[in-house]
KEGUMI-736466 format. One record per residue (C-alpha): x, y, z; residue number from 0; residue in three letters. Coordinates in pm, whole numbers, plus 32768, in hexadecimal, padded with zeros to 4 digits. Example, Ala and Ser with C-alpha at 12.3 -4.5 7.8 and 13.67 -1.06 7.14 Angstrom:
% KEGUMI-736466
<site east="84CE" north="7E3E" up="830C" pos="0" code="ALA"/>
<site east="8557" north="7F96" up="82CA" pos="1" code="SER"/>
% end
This chain:
% KEGUMI-736466
<site east="7C5A" north="8A85" up="7B20" pos="0" code="UNK"/>
<site east="7B95" north="8AB7" up="7C5E" pos="1" code="UNK"/>
<site east="7AEA" north="899A" up="7D01" pos="2" code="UNK"/>
<site east="796C" north="89B7" up="7CCA" pos="3" code="UNK"/>
<site east="7879" north="8982" up="7DE0" pos="4" code="UNK"/>
<site east="77E9" north="8829" up="7DF9" pos="5" code="UNK"/>
<site east="7677" north="8817" up="7E2D" pos="6" code="UNK"/>
<site east="762B" north="86A2" up="7E6E" pos="7" code="UNK"/>
<site east="74B4" north="86E7" up="7E83" pos="8" code="UNK"/>
<site east="74AB" north="8770" up="7D1A" pos="9" code="UNK"/>
<site east="7442" north="8687" up="7C0B" pos="10" code="UNK"/>
<site east="750C" north="874B" up="7AF4" pos="11" code="UNK"/>
<site east="7649" north="869E" up="7A76" pos="12" code="UNK"/>
<site east="778E" north="8748" up="7AEC" pos="13" code="UNK"/>
<site east="78D8" north="8745" up="7A41" pos="14" code="UNK"/>
<site east="7A24" north="8713" up="7AD3" pos="15" code="UNK"/>
<site east="7B6C" north="86C7" up="79FA" pos="16" code="UNK"/>
<site east="7BBF" north="85A4" up="7AD0" pos="17" code="UNK"/>
<site east="7AE1" north="84D2" up="7BB9" pos="18" code="UNK"/>
<site east="7BAE" north="83F7" up="7CA6" pos="19" code="UNK"/>
<site east="7B03" north="82C6" up="7D41" pos="20" code="UNK"/>
<site east="7B98" north="8267" up="7EAB" pos="21" code="UNK"/>
<site east="7C38" north="8341" up="7FB6" pos="22" code="UNK"/>
<site east="7D78" north="8279" up="8011" pos="23" code="UNK"/>
<site east="7ED3" north="82C8" up="7FED" pos="24" code="UNK"/>
<site east="7EC3" north="82D0" up="7E6D" pos="25" code="UNK"/>
<site east="7D8B" north="837D" up="7E1B" pos="26" code="UNK"/>
<site east="7DD7" north="8491" up="7F24" pos="27" code="UNK"/>
<site east="7F38" north="84C2" up="7E98" pos="28" code="UNK"/>
<site east="7EA7" north="84F3" up="7D30" pos="29" code="UNK"/>
<site east="7DB6" north="85CF" up="7DBA" pos="30" code="UNK"/>
<site east="7E9B" north="86B2" up="7E5B" pos="31" code="UNK"/>
<site east="7F9A" north="86B7" up="7D33" pos="32" code="UNK"/>
<site east="7E64" north="8736" up="7C63" pos="33" code="UNK"/>
<site east="7DF4" north="883F" up="7D52" pos="34" code="UNK"/>
<site east="7F51" north="88B8" up="7D76" pos="35" code="UNK"/>
<site east="7F40" north="88E3" up="7BF4" pos="36" code="UNK"/>
<site east="7DEC" north="898A" up="7C10" pos="37" code="UNK"/>
<site east="7D4D" north="886D" up="7B6C" pos="38" code="UNK"/>
<site east="7BE5" north="8824" up="7BEB" pos="39" code="UNK"/>
<site east="7BA6" north="86B7" up="7C5E" pos="40" code="UNK"/>
<site east="7AB1" north="8601" up="7D2D" pos="41" code="UNK"/>
<site east="7AEF" north="84E6" up="7E0E" pos="42" code="UNK"/>
<site east="79E9" north="83E6" up="7E5F" pos="43" code="UNK"/>
<site east="7A1C" north="8301" up="7F95" pos="44" code="UNK"/>
<site east="7917" north="8200" up="801B" pos="45" code="UNK"/>
<site east="798D" north="8223" up="8173" pos="46" code="UNK"/>
<site east="7986" north="8341" up="8268" pos="47" code="UNK"/>
<site east="7A9F" north="841A" up="828E" pos="48" code="UNK"/>
<site east="7AC9" north="83A3" up="8402" pos="49" code="UNK"/>
<site east="7AED" north="8245" up="837C" pos="50" code="UNK"/>
<site east="7BFE" north="8275" up="8287" pos="51" code="UNK"/>
<site east="7CBA" north="8343" up="8389" pos="52" code="UNK"/>
<site east="7CC2" north="8221" up="8475" pos="53" code="UNK"/>
<site east="7CC1" north="80EE" up="83A3" pos="54" code="UNK"/>
<site east="7E00" north="802C" up="83FA" pos="55" code="UNK"/>
<site east="7ED7" north="7FD9" up="82E2" pos="56" code="UNK"/>
<site east="8044" north="7FD2" up="8278" pos="57" code="UNK"/>
<site east="8159" north="80C7" up="8309" pos="58" code="UNK"/>
<site east="8297" north="808E" up="824C" pos="59" code="UNK"/>
<site east="82ED" north="8195" up="8147" pos="60" code="UNK"/>
<site east="8417" north="818F" up="807E" pos="61" code="UNK"/>
<site east="850B" north="82BE" up="8062" pos="62" code="UNK"/>
<site east="84B0" north="8305" up="7F0D" pos="63" code="UNK"/>
<site east="8358" north="8308" up="7F3D" pos="64" code="UNK"/>
<site east="8383" north="83FD" up="8075" pos="65" code="UNK"/>
<site east="8454" north="84E1" up="7F88" pos="66" code="UNK"/>
<site east="8339" north="84DC" up="7E8F" pos="67" code="UNK"/>
<site east="823C" north="854A" up="7F8A" pos="68" code="UNK"/>
<site east="831F" north="864E" up="8015" pos="69" code="UNK"/>
<site east="8363" north="86E4" up="7EAF" pos="70" code="UNK"/>
<site east="81D0" north="8705" up="7E8F" pos="71" code="UNK"/>
<site east="81B4" north="87B5" up="7FEC" pos="72" code="UNK"/>
<site east="811B" north="867A" up="8080" pos="73" code="UNK"/>
<site east="8212" north="8601" up="8186" pos="74" code="UNK"/>
<site east="8223" north="8711" up="828F" pos="75" code="UNK"/>
<site east="818C" north="8640" up="8397" pos="76" code="UNK"/>
<site east="8232" north="84F2" up="8323" pos="77" code="UNK"/>
<site east="8393" north="85A2" up="833E" pos="78" code="UNK"/>
<site east="8353" north="8614" up="8490" pos="79" code="UNK"/>
<site east="82A4" north="84EA" up="853B" pos="80" code="UNK"/>
<site east="8324" north="83B0" up="8469" pos="81" code="UNK"/>
<site east="842F" north="82C6" up="84FB" pos="82" code="UNK"/>
<site east="855C" north="827A" up="8422" pos="83" code="UNK"/>
<site east="85BD" north="8116" up="83F6" pos="84" code="UNK"/>
<site east="8719" north="80B1" up="8394" pos="85" code="UNK"/>
<site east="872B" north="7F40" up="83F8" pos="86" code="UNK"/>
<site east="8653" north="7DFA" up="83F6" pos="87" code="UNK"/>
<site east="868B" north="7CC1" up="84B1" pos="88" code="UNK"/>
<site east="865E" north="7B50" up="844A" pos="89" code="UNK"/>
<site east="861F" north="7A56" up="855A" pos="90" code="UNK"/>
<site east="864F" north="78DC" up="8520" pos="91" code="UNK"/>
<site east="86EA" north="77AE" up="85C3" pos="92" code="UNK"/>
<site east="86D1" north="7875" up="8723" pos="93" code="UNK"/>
<site east="87B1" north="7990" up="86A2" pos="94" code="UNK"/>
<site east="879C" north="7ADD" up="8616" pos="95" code="UNK"/>
<site east="8846" north="7B7A" up="84F9" pos="96" code="UNK"/>
<site east="8851" north="7CEF" up="84D0" pos="97" code="UNK"/>
<site east="8842" north="7D89" up="8362" pos="98" code="UNK"/>
<site east="8897" north="7EF6" up="834F" pos="99" code="UNK"/>
<site east="8827" north="7F61" up="81F4" pos="100" code="UNK"/>
<site east="8853" north="80CF" up="821D" pos="101" code="UNK"/>
<site east="89C2" north="808C" up="826A" pos="102" code="UNK"/>
<site east="89D1" north="7FD5" up="8119" pos="103" code="UNK"/>
<site east="8910" north="80C8" up="8040" pos="104" code="UNK"/>
<site east="88FB" north="821A" up="80FA" pos="105" code="UNK"/>
<site east="8782" north="81ED" up="80EE" pos="106" code="UNK"/>
<site east="8687" north="81AD" up="81F4" pos="107" code="UNK"/>
<site east="850E" north="8147" up="823C" pos="108" code="UNK"/>
<site east="8409" north="822C" up="82DF" pos="109" code="UNK"/>
<site east="8310" north="81B2" up="83CE" pos="110" code="UNK"/>
<site east="81CD" north="8273" up="83BA" pos="111" code="UNK"/>
<site east="808B" north="81BB" up="83D0" pos="112" code="UNK"/>
<site east="7F9B" north="81E4" up="82A2" pos="113" code="UNK"/>
<site east="7E73" north="827E" up="8371" pos="114" code="UNK"/>
<site east="7F5C" north="83A8" up="83CE" pos="115" code="UNK"/>
<site east="7FCD" north="83C9" up="8269" pos="116" code="UNK"/>
<site east="7E5C" north="83C1" up="81F0" pos="117" code="UNK"/>
<site east="7DFA" north="84BC" up="82F9" pos="118" code="UNK"/>
<site east="7F15" north="85A9" up="827D" pos="119" code="UNK"/>
<site east="7EA9" north="8585" up="8121" pos="120" code="UNK"/>
<site east="7D33" north="85AA" up="813D" pos="121" code="UNK"/>
<site east="7D55" north="86E0" up="8215" pos="122" code="UNK"/>
<site east="7E5A" north="8767" up="811B" pos="123" code="UNK"/>
<site east="7D66" north="8713" up="7FF0" pos="124" code="UNK"/>
<site east="7C1E" north="8789" up="8087" pos="125" code="UNK"/>
<site east="7C60" north="8887" up="817D" pos="126" code="UNK"/>
<site east="7D96" north="892C" up="80F8" pos="127" code="UNK"/>
<site east="7D89" north="8905" up="7F8E" pos="128" code="UNK"/>
<site east="7C10" north="8917" up="7F76" pos="129" code="UNK"/>
<site east="7BE3" north="87D1" up="7EB7" pos="130" code="UNK"/>
<site east="7A74" north="874E" up="7EA0" pos="131" code="UNK"/>
<site east="7A41" north="85F9" up="7F46" pos="132" code="UNK"/>
<site east="78FB" north="8543" up="7F8C" pos="133" code="UNK"/>
<site east="7908" north="8431" up="80A5" pos="134" code="UNK"/>
<site east="7823" north="8303" up="80D3" pos="135" code="UNK"/>
<site east="7799" north="82F0" up="7F6B" pos="136" code="UNK"/>
<site east="76FD" north="81CD" up="7EEB" pos="137" code="UNK"/>
<site east="76C6" north="811E" up="7D96" pos="138" code="UNK"/>
<site east="77E2" north="81BA" up="7CE4" pos="139" code="UNK"/>
<site east="77E8" north="8155" up="7B72" pos="140" code="UNK"/>
<site east="78B1" north="81BB" up="7A53" pos="141" code="UNK"/>
<site east="782C" north="81FF" up="78F1" pos="142" code="UNK"/>
<site east="78BF" north="8248" up="7798" pos="143" code="UNK"/>
<site east="7A1E" north="81FA" up="780C" pos="144" code="UNK"/>
<site east="7A88" north="81B6" up="7695" pos="145" code="UNK"/>
<site east="7A19" north="830F" up="7628" pos="146" code="UNK"/>
<site east="7A9B" north="8477" up="7641" pos="147" code="UNK"/>
<site east="796F" north="84C1" up="772F" pos="148" code="UNK"/>
<site east="795D" north="83C6" up="7844" pos="149" code="UNK"/>
<site east="7887" north="83F1" up="797E" pos="150" code="UNK"/>
<site east="7865" north="8364" up="7AE4" pos="151" code="UNK"/>
<site east="771D" north="8343" up="7B9D" pos="152" code="UNK"/>
<site east="76E4" north="831E" up="7D13" pos="153" code="UNK"/>
<site east="75DF" north="831B" up="7E0A" pos="154" code="UNK"/>
<site east="75EE" north="8434" up="7F0C" pos="155" code="UNK"/>
<site east="75E9" north="83C0" up="8075" pos="156" code="UNK"/>
<site east="750D" north="84EB" up="80ED" pos="157" code="UNK"/>
<site east="7416" north="84F7" up="7FFF" pos="158" code="UNK"/>
<site east="7402" north="83A2" up="7F54" pos="159" code="UNK"/>
<site east="740C" north="844F" up="7DF3" pos="160" code="UNK"/>
<site east="74EE" north="83CE" up="7CDC" pos="161" code="UNK"/>
<site east="75F4" north="84D7" up="7C72" pos="162" code="UNK"/>
<site east="7695" north="84F1" up="7B19" pos="163" code="UNK"/>
<site east="7800" north="8582" up="7AFA" pos="164" code="UNK"/>
<site east="7870" north="8598" up="7997" pos="165" code="UNK"/>
<site east="79F2" north="85A9" up="798C" pos="166" code="UNK"/>
<site east="7B19" north="858A" up="789A" pos="167" code="UNK"/>
<site east="7BCB" north="8469" up="795E" pos="168" code="UNK"/>
<site east="7B8D" north="8371" up="7A8E" pos="169" code="UNK"/>
<site east="7CA4" north="830F" up="7B74" pos="170" code="UNK"/>
<site east="7C3A" north="81B0" up="7C0B" pos="171" code="UNK"/>
<site east="7CD4" north="81B5" up="7D59" pos="172" code="UNK"/>
<site east="7BE7" north="80E9" up="7E26" pos="173" code="UNK"/>
<site east="7CA1" north="7FA8" up="7E56" pos="174" code="UNK"/>
<site east="7C82" north="7E34" up="7DF6" pos="175" code="UNK"/>
<site east="7B14" north="7E1A" up="7E3D" pos="176" code="UNK"/>
<site east="7AA7" north="7F61" up="7DBB" pos="177" code="UNK"/>
<site east="79D5" north="7FC5" up="7C89" pos="178" code="UNK"/>
<site east="7AE5" north="8059" up="7BAA" pos="179" code="UNK"/>
<site east="7BA0" north="7F0E" up="7B88" pos="180" code="UNK"/>
<site east="7A60" north="7E56" up="7B24" pos="181" code="UNK"/>
<site east="7A10" north="7F5D" up="7A29" pos="182" code="UNK"/>
<site east="7B1F" north="7ECF" up="793D" pos="183" code="UNK"/>
<site east="7A99" north="7DEA" up="7840" pos="184" code="UNK"/>
<site east="7B25" north="7C99" up="786C" pos="185" code="UNK"/>
<site east="7B9C" north="7C85" up="770D" pos="186" code="UNK"/>
<site east="7C6B" north="7DCF" up="7739" pos="187" code="UNK"/>
<site east="7D15" north="7D70" up="7879" pos="188" code="UNK"/>
<site east="7E11" north="7C64" up="78B7" pos="189" code="UNK"/>
<site east="7E23" north="7BF1" up="7A26" pos="190" code="UNK"/>
<site east="7F50" north="7B3D" up="7AAD" pos="191" code="UNK"/>
<site east="7F1E" north="7AA2" up="7C0F" pos="192" code="UNK"/>
<site east="8001" north="79EA" up="7D02" pos="193" code="UNK"/>
<site east="7F77" north="7939" up="7E29" pos="194" code="UNK"/>
<site east="806D" north="78D9" up="7F24" pos="195" code="UNK"/>
<site east="7F95" north="77CC" up="7FE5" pos="196" code="UNK"/>
<site east="7FC7" north="7862" up="8139" pos="197" code="UNK"/>
<site east="7F18" north="7956" up="822B" pos="198" code="UNK"/>
<site east="7FA1" north="7A65" up="8306" pos="199" code="UNK"/>
<site east="7EE5" north="7AB7" up="8449" pos="200" code="UNK"/>
<site east="7F09" north="7C3B" up="845C" pos="201" code="UNK"/>
<site east="7F0A" north="7CAC" up="85BC" pos="202" code="UNK"/>
<site east="7F39" north="7E12" up="865E" pos="203" code="UNK"/>
<site east="7F9E" north="7E10" up="87CB" pos="204" code="UNK"/>
<site east="7F87" north="7F21" up="88C7" pos="205" code="UNK"/>
<site east="80DF" north="7EEE" up="891C" pos="206" code="UNK"/>
<site east="8224" north="7FA0" up="88FF" pos="207" code="UNK"/>
<site east="8317" north="7F0E" up="87EF" pos="208" code="UNK"/>
<site east="83F6" north="7E01" up="8889" pos="209" code="UNK"/>
<site east="850E" north="7E65" up="877F" pos="210" code="UNK"/>
<site east="8586" north="7FAE" up="86E5" pos="211" code="UNK"/>
<site east="855C" north="7F13" up="8582" pos="212" code="UNK"/>
<site east="848E" north="7E22" up="84BB" pos="213" code="UNK"/>
<site east="84B6" north="7CA5" up="8510" pos="214" code="UNK"/>
<site east="848A" north="7B86" up="8441" pos="215" code="UNK"/>
<site east="8458" north="7A3D" up="84EF" pos="216" code="UNK"/>
<site east="849E" north="78F4" up="841F" pos="217" code="UNK"/>
<site east="8420" north="77DA" up="84F5" pos="218" code="UNK"/>
<site east="83C9" north="765F" up="849A" pos="219" code="UNK"/>
<site east="8266" north="76CD" up="852B" pos="220" code="UNK"/>
<site east="823B" north="77E9" up="8442" pos="221" code="UNK"/>
<site east="82B2" north="794A" up="83E7" pos="222" code="UNK"/>
<site east="8286" north="7A6A" up="84E1" pos="223" code="UNK"/>
<site east="82BA" north="7BEA" up="84B9" pos="224" code="UNK"/>
<site east="82E2" north="7CFD" up="859F" pos="225" code="UNK"/>
<site east="82A9" north="7E68" up="8512" pos="226" code="UNK"/>
<site east="82BC" north="7F96" up="85E7" pos="227" code="UNK"/>
<site east="81AA" north="807E" up="85AC" pos="228" code="UNK"/>
<site east="81C7" north="8182" up="86C9" pos="229" code="UNK"/>
<site east="8250" north="8186" up="881F" pos="230" code="UNK"/>
<site east="811B" north="80F0" up="88A2" pos="231" code="UNK"/>
<site east="80A4" north="800B" up="877F" pos="232" code="UNK"/>
<site east="813E" north="7EF2" up="86D8" pos="233" code="UNK"/>
<site east="80DF" north="7E2C" up="859A" pos="234" code="UNK"/>
<site east="8107" north="7CAC" up="85B3" pos="235" code="UNK"/>
<site east="80D8" north="7BA8" up="84A6" pos="236" code="UNK"/>
<site east="80B5" north="7A35" up="84C2" pos="237" code="UNK"/>
<site east="80B9" north="7929" up="83BD" pos="238" code="UNK"/>
<site east="7F68" north="7856" up="83C2" pos="239" code="UNK"/>
<site east="7EAE" north="7781" up="82D3" pos="240" code="UNK"/>
<site east="7E00" north="7836" up="81C3" pos="241" code="UNK"/>
<site east="7C91" north="7876" up="8207" pos="242" code="UNK"/>
<site east="7CE0" north="7855" up="8386" pos="243" code="UNK"/>
<site east="7C00" north="791B" up="8460" pos="244" code="UNK"/>
<site east="7C5C" north="7A16" up="856C" pos="245" code="UNK"/>
<site east="7B88" north="795C" up="8669" pos="246" code="UNK"/>
<site east="7C6F" north="7833" up="865C" pos="247" code="UNK"/>
<site east="7D80" north="7931" up="86FF" pos="248" code="UNK"/>
<site east="7D1E" north="7985" up="8858" pos="249" code="UNK"/>
<site east="7E2B" north="7A7C" up="88ED" pos="250" code="UNK"/>
<site east="7EE4" north="7974" up="89C2" pos="251" code="UNK"/>
<site east="7F18" north="78AC" up="8887" pos="252" code="UNK"/>
<site east="7F77" north="79DC" up="87B8" pos="253" code="UNK"/>
<site east="8095" north="7A54" up="88CE" pos="254" code="UNK"/>
<site east="8106" north="78E1" up="88E5" pos="255" code="UNK"/>
<site east="814C" north="78C9" up="877D" pos="256" code="UNK"/>
<site east="81F0" north="7A29" up="876E" pos="257" code="UNK"/>
<site east="82CA" north="79D5" up="887D" pos="258" code="UNK"/>
<site east="8334" north="788C" up="87F1" pos="259" code="UNK"/>
<site east="836F" north="7909" up="8691" pos="260" code="UNK"/>
<site east="842E" north="7A53" up="86E4" pos="261" code="UNK"/>
<site east="84DA" north="79DB" up="8807" pos="262" code="UNK"/>
<site east="865E" north="79C6" up="8818" pos="263" code="UNK"/>
<site east="874C" north="7984" up="890F" pos="264" code="UNK"/>
<site east="87DE" north="7AD4" up="8969" pos="265" code="UNK"/>
<site east="86A8" north="7BA8" up="8979" pos="266" code="UNK"/>
<site east="8588" north="7BC8" up="8A6B" pos="267" code="UNK"/>
<site east="8429" north="7B50" up="8A12" pos="268" code="UNK"/>
<site east="8347" north="7C25" up="8950" pos="269" code="UNK"/>
<site east="8282" north="7D39" up="8A00" pos="270" code="UNK"/>
<site east="8119" north="7CC7" up="89FA" pos="271" code="UNK"/>
<site east="7FEB" north="7DAB" up="89EA" pos="272" code="UNK"/>
<site east="7E7A" north="7DA2" up="8990" pos="273" code="UNK"/>
<site east="7E3F" north="7D37" up="8832" pos="274" code="UNK"/>
<site east="7D5A" north="7E34" up="878F" pos="275" code="UNK"/>
<site east="7D4E" north="7D96" up="8623" pos="276" code="UNK"/>
<site east="7D48" north="7C3A" up="85A3" pos="277" code="UNK"/>
<site east="7D1F" north="7BEE" up="8423" pos="278" code="UNK"/>
<site east="7D75" north="7AD0" up="834D" pos="279" code="UNK"/>
<site east="7E17" north="7B39" up="8203" pos="280" code="UNK"/>
<site east="7E32" north="7A34" up="80F0" pos="281" code="UNK"/>
<site east="7F7A" north="7A7D" up="804B" pos="282" code="UNK"/>
<site east="7F5B" north="7AC2" up="7ECA" pos="283" code="UNK"/>
<site east="7FCD" north="7BC0" up="7DDD" pos="284" code="UNK"/>
<site east="7F2E" north="7C1D" up="7C81" pos="285" code="UNK"/>
<site east="7F89" north="7D0D" up="7B68" pos="286" code="UNK"/>
<site east="7E90" north="7D9E" up="7A72" pos="287" code="UNK"/>
<site east="7F1F" north="7E03" up="791C" pos="288" code="UNK"/>
<site east="7EFC" north="7F03" up="788B" pos="289" code="UNK"/>
<site east="7E9A" north="7FE1" up="79B6" pos="290" code="UNK"/>
<site east="7DD9" north="80C5" up="78C0" pos="291" code="UNK"/>
<site east="7C87" north="809D" up="780C" pos="292" code="UNK"/>
<site east="7C1B" north="81C5" up="7739" pos="293" code="UNK"/>
<site east="7BF6" north="82E3" up="782D" pos="294" code="UNK"/>
<site east="7C18" north="8206" up="7965" pos="295" code="UNK"/>
<site east="7D74" north="81FA" up="7A0A" pos="296" code="UNK"/>
<site east="7DA3" north="8105" up="7B26" pos="297" code="UNK"/>
<site east="7E8E" north="8134" up="7C42" pos="298" code="UNK"/>
<site east="7EE9" north="8082" up="7D89" pos="299" code="UNK"/>
<site east="7E4F" north="7F3E" up="7DEE" pos="300" code="UNK"/>
<site east="7D42" north="7F77" up="7CD6" pos="301" code="UNK"/>
<site east="7E56" north="7F39" up="7BE2" pos="302" code="UNK"/>
<site east="7F39" north="7E40" up="7CA2" pos="303" code="UNK"/>
<site east="7F5F" north="7DA3" up="7DF5" pos="304" code="UNK"/>
<site east="809A" north="7D46" up="7E99" pos="305" code="UNK"/>
<site east="8069" north="7C74" up="7FE3" pos="306" code="UNK"/>
<site east="80EB" north="7D16" up="8117" pos="307" code="UNK"/>
<site east="820F" north="7C20" up="8105" pos="308" code="UNK"/>
<site east="82FA" north="7D2C" up="8099" pos="309" code="UNK"/>
<site east="824B" north="7E63" up="8111" pos="310" code="UNK"/>
<site east="821F" north="7EF9" up="7FB9" pos="311" code="UNK"/>
<site east="80BA" north="7F2D" up="7F74" pos="312" code="UNK"/>
<site east="809E" north="80B6" up="7FFF" pos="313" code="UNK"/>
<site east="81E8" north="80FE" up="7F39" pos="314" code="UNK"/>
<site east="8164" north="808B" up="7DF6" pos="315" code="UNK"/>
<site east="8025" north="8148" up="7E25" pos="316" code="UNK"/>
<site east="80F6" north="8284" up="7E56" pos="317" code="UNK"/>
<site east="81BD" north="8235" up="7D28" pos="318" code="UNK"/>
<site east="808C" north="821A" up="7C51" pos="319" code="UNK"/>
<site east="8001" north="834D" up="7CE0" pos="320" code="UNK"/>
<site east="8132" north="8421" up="7C9B" pos="321" code="UNK"/>
<site east="8154" north="83B7" up="7B37" pos="322" code="UNK"/>
<site east="7FCE" north="83C5" up="7AF5" pos="323" code="UNK"/>
<site east="7F9D" north="851B" up="7BAB" pos="324" code="UNK"/>
<site east="80B8" north="85BC" up="7AD4" pos="325" code="UNK"/>
<site east="803D" north="8528" up="799D" pos="326" code="UNK"/>
<site east="7EE3" north="859C" up="79D6" pos="327" code="UNK"/>
<site east="7F65" north="8714" up="7A12" pos="328" code="UNK"/>
<site east="8042" north="86F7" up="78EB" pos="329" code="UNK"/>
<site east="7F22" north="8694" up="7809" pos="330" code="UNK"/>
<site east="7E11" north="8786" up="78B4" pos="331" code="UNK"/>
<site east="7EF3" north="88B5" up="78C1" pos="332" code="UNK"/>
<site east="7FD5" north="8891" up="779C" pos="333" code="UNK"/>
<site east="7F3B" north="87B0" up="76BF" pos="334" code="UNK"/>
<site east="8068" north="86C1" up="76F0" pos="335" code="UNK"/>
<site east="7FEB" north="8550" up="76C7" pos="336" code="UNK"/>
<site east="8145" north="8493" up="76EC" pos="337" code="UNK"/>
<site east="811B" north="8441" up="786D" pos="338" code="UNK"/>
<site east="7FC3" north="83AE" up="781B" pos="339" code="UNK"/>
<site east="8025" north="82E9" up="76F7" pos="340" code="UNK"/>
<site east="8146" north="8253" up="77B9" pos="341" code="UNK"/>
<site east="80A6" north="823D" up="7913" pos="342" code="UNK"/>
<site east="804F" north="80C7" up="791D" pos="343" code="UNK"/>
<site east="81BC" north="8052" up="78A9" pos="344" code="UNK"/>
<site east="8257" north="8153" up="798D" pos="345" code="UNK"/>
<site east="81AD" north="80C2" up="7AC8" pos="346" code="UNK"/>
<site east="81D4" north="7F57" up="7A5F" pos="347" code="UNK"/>
<site east="834D" north="7F5E" up="7A64" pos="348" code="UNK"/>
<site east="834A" north="7F9F" up="7BD4" pos="349" code="UNK"/>
<site east="820A" north="7EC2" up="7C13" pos="350" code="UNK"/>
<site east="82AD" north="7D84" up="7B87" pos="351" code="UNK"/>
<site east="840B" north="7DB9" up="7C36" pos="352" code="UNK"/>
<site east="8348" north="7DC0" up="7D89" pos="353" code="UNK"/>
<site east="827D" north="7C93" up="7D26" pos="354" code="UNK"/>
<site east="83B2" north="7BCC" up="7CE5" pos="355" code="UNK"/>
<site east="8456" north="7C4F" up="7E31" pos="356" code="UNK"/>
<site east="82FD" north="7BE1" up="7EDE" pos="357" code="UNK"/>
<site east="8320" north="7A85" up="7E5D" pos="358" code="UNK"/>
<site east="8493" north="7A66" up="7EC7" pos="359" code="UNK"/>
<site east="845E" north="7AE3" up="8014" pos="360" code="UNK"/>
<site east="8334" north="7A0A" up="804A" pos="361" code="UNK"/>
<site east="840F" north="78CF" up="800F" pos="362" code="UNK"/>
<site east="850B" north="795B" up="811F" pos="363" code="UNK"/>
<site east="83EF" north="7996" up="820C" pos="364" code="UNK"/>
<site east="832A" north="785B" up="81C8" pos="365" code="UNK"/>
<site east="8429" north="775A" up="815F" pos="366" code="UNK"/>
<site east="8491" north="76E4" up="82B6" pos="367" code="UNK"/>
<site east="8316" north="768F" up="830B" pos="368" code="UNK"/>
<site east="82BC" north="75E6" up="81D8" pos="369" code="UNK"/>
<site east="82EE" north="7490" up="8259" pos="370" code="UNK"/>
<site east="83D7" north="7450" up="8124" pos="371" code="UNK"/>
<site east="8534" north="7412" up="8197" pos="372" code="UNK"/>
<site east="85BE" north="747E" up="8041" pos="373" code="UNK"/>
<site east="8505" north="75D8" up="805C" pos="374" code="UNK"/>
<site east="857D" north="7602" up="81B9" pos="375" code="UNK"/>
<site east="86F5" north="75B5" up="815A" pos="376" code="UNK"/>
<site east="86F1" north="76AD" up="8032" pos="377" code="UNK"/>
<site east="8645" north="77B5" up="810E" pos="378" code="UNK"/>
<site east="8765" north="77A5" up="820F" pos="379" code="UNK"/>
<site east="8859" north="77A1" up="80F0" pos="380" code="UNK"/>
<site east="87BC" north="78F6" up="8072" pos="381" code="UNK"/>
<site east="87DC" north="797E" up="81D2" pos="382" code="UNK"/>
<site east="893E" north="7924" up="81FF" pos="383" code="UNK"/>
<site east="899D" north="79BC" up="80AE" pos="384" code="UNK"/>
<site east="88E3" north="7B03" up="8108" pos="385" code="UNK"/>
<site east="89B7" north="7B31" up="8236" pos="386" code="UNK"/>
<site east="8B06" north="7A8D" up="81B0" pos="387" code="UNK"/>
<site east="8B12" north="7B3F" up="804D" pos="388" code="UNK"/>
<site east="8B29" north="7CBB" up="8038" pos="389" code="UNK"/>
<site east="8A9E" north="7CA6" up="7ECF" pos="390" code="UNK"/>
<site east="8972" north="7BD6" up="7F3C" pos="391" code="UNK"/>
<site east="8927" north="7CD3" up="805D" pos="392" code="UNK"/>
<site east="8939" north="7DEA" up="7F81" pos="393" code="UNK"/>
<site east="884B" north="7D56" up="7E88" pos="394" code="UNK"/>
<site east="8763" north="7D0B" up="7F92" pos="395" code="UNK"/>
<site east="877E" north="7E6A" up="802E" pos="396" code="UNK"/>
<site east="8734" north="7F14" up="7EE7" pos="397" code="UNK"/>
<site east="8600" north="7E39" up="7E9C" pos="398" code="UNK"/>
<site east="858F" north="7E79" up="8009" pos="399" code="UNK"/>
<site east="85A0" north="7FE9" up="7FFA" pos="400" code="UNK"/>
<site east="8517" north="8012" up="7E79" pos="401" code="UNK"/>
<site east="868A" north="8084" up="7E03" pos="402" code="UNK"/>
<site east="8687" north="803A" up="7C86" pos="403" code="UNK"/>
<site east="8709" north="8133" up="7B8C" pos="404" code="UNK"/>
<site east="8653" north="809A" up="7A76" pos="405" code="UNK"/>
<site east="84E9" north="80E7" up="7AF0" pos="406" code="UNK"/>
% end
């Protein structure tokens, strides 16, 4: 199939086998998988191309996800530019404890900021593989999803006219606040939600990393995290009250807390720099079951959210994309519907495993700052076991890396 020319000023309905709503890692990966198989698709995105290529997001990618991208010809820049991480470090009680997960498992993490991955994916999809994409669309609406002939309407930003696109399938990849999630009838979707009752102040600093690995600081004043993003930029997190405002955190206060919560006796203070981002994230998770309604298939945060506690969100989005992209190709080129029929169940195995790990890790991160001596004591017991028991260390490493043969 060749990709038809998209005429946004035309009022006549167009047809694409697949319409993908959302140009994030999930949507663009699905689009690339379809175009590699010469299947036509249309990606609709509310933001500009420049915005999605710069939007600060996650940066930790698990090795299985990188290999999945590599198999699909989508990891050339990543493999050339990403940093390999083989260890992480826990800091508590004024001391640091190095955890070498690659030595235990033979597997490592890659650090590659999401804006770079999105830039790679959108270039490959639109510029190399000739995929159709419309940016800055408005008023996206889904129609007749429970029939064999769904359609999507949107307002073109240039003409102000409503466009109609008929399709066979819709991939909902537009996040937790997008239109595709809300298109599911309440009686057909069960939503499970977990609220942690804490917030994280997400910070991006123009400062070189103060360590060669991720740091987790467990402190009575709250959790702190240090995540290298590049030689010049570091991601930091600070536990704060849910609903807190960034305005309550002037730069001096931020650096005072980071130095206190991540400080240890045998390491120099953190390297400080200009803070170029401050956002408060209320920590919560949710899962939508099933991830399918009629001809609508949800992927990524549209279907499930995992708080950044365990750095799992982008990895889950890529897993969904691999499964859905391959399933759509099998159906549209061979008439094989097995992958589509089993899509939701196949995704949810990994989703629920990562949800459980997020809850476990949250207690490790936040138990010492809970104000509850019992929780603080059990948290320290977990940490001692992590470093004292090879079996406990291996179990943590496998979950941290997403290594589970039963997925």
